[in-house]
C-alpha positions as CSV (number, residue, x, y, z in Angstrom):
1,M,-30.3,-101.4,81.0
2,A,-28.6,-104.7,79.9
3,L,-28.7,-105.9,83.5
4,Y,-32.5,-105.2,83.7
5,E,-33.1,-107.1,80.4
6,I,-31.2,-110.1,81.7
7,S,-33.1,-110.0,85.0
8,E,-36.3,-110.1,82.9
9,G,-35.1,-113.4,81.4
10,K,-33.3,-112.4,78.2
11,S,-30.0,-114.1,77.5
12,A,-26.6,-112.2,77.3
13,T,-26.4,-113.2,73.6
14,R,-29.8,-111.6,72.8
15,V,-29.0,-108.5,74.9
16,G,-25.6,-108.3,73.2
17,K,-27.2,-108.4,69.7
18,Q,-29.8,-105.8,70.6
19,T,-27.2,-103.4,72.1
20,R,-24.5,-104.2,69.5
21,R,-22.2,-105.5,72.3
22,N,-20.3,-108.7,72.5
23,P,-22.2,-111.2,74.7
24,Q,-19.0,-111.7,76.7
25,T,-18.9,-108.0,77.5
26,V,-22.6,-108.1,78.7
27,M,-21.7,-111.1,80.9
28,S,-18.7,-109.2,82.3
29,W,-21.2,-106.5,83.3
30,V,-23.4,-109.1,85.1
31,H,-20.4,-110.6,86.9
32,R,-19.1,-107.2,88.0
33,Y,-22.6,-106.2,89.3
34,N,-22.8,-109.5,91.2
35,R,-19.4,-108.9,92.7
36,E,-19.7,-105.1,93.5
37,G,-23.4,-104.4,93.7
38,L,-24.6,-100.9,93.1
39,E,-21.0,-99.6,93.1
40,A,-20.6,-101.3,89.7
41,L,-23.2,-99.0,88.2
42,K,-21.5,-95.7,89.1
43,Y,-20.3,-93.6,86.2
44,Q,-16.6,-94.0,85.5
45,R,-14.8,-91.6,83.2
46,S,-12.9,-93.7,80.7
47,G,-10.3,-91.2,79.6
48,G,-10.1,-88.6,76.9
49,R,-9.9,-84.9,77.4
50,T,-10.4,-83.3,80.8
51,P,-13.9,-82.0,81.7
52,F,-14.8,-78.4,81.0
53,F,-15.9,-77.8,84.5
54,R,-14.4,-79.1,87.7
55,K,-16.0,-79.2,91.1
56,Q,-14.4,-76.5,93.3
57,S,-14.5,-76.5,97.1
58,K,-16.3,-73.6,98.6
59,K,-14.1,-71.1,100.3
60,L,-15.6,-69.0,103.1
């Protein structure tokens, strides 16, 4: 959402204040998106406990 707001003309500082994020963090998201494109928007698990369910391969 922050990337959308910036593309609409808001500054990283303003988006940072609205989202309670450091403006430098917001800018790092922009730089990552510019570098990696849509790959940068993929969900990445950041740690913590293991998921309740794991994908299992189908056995025939």
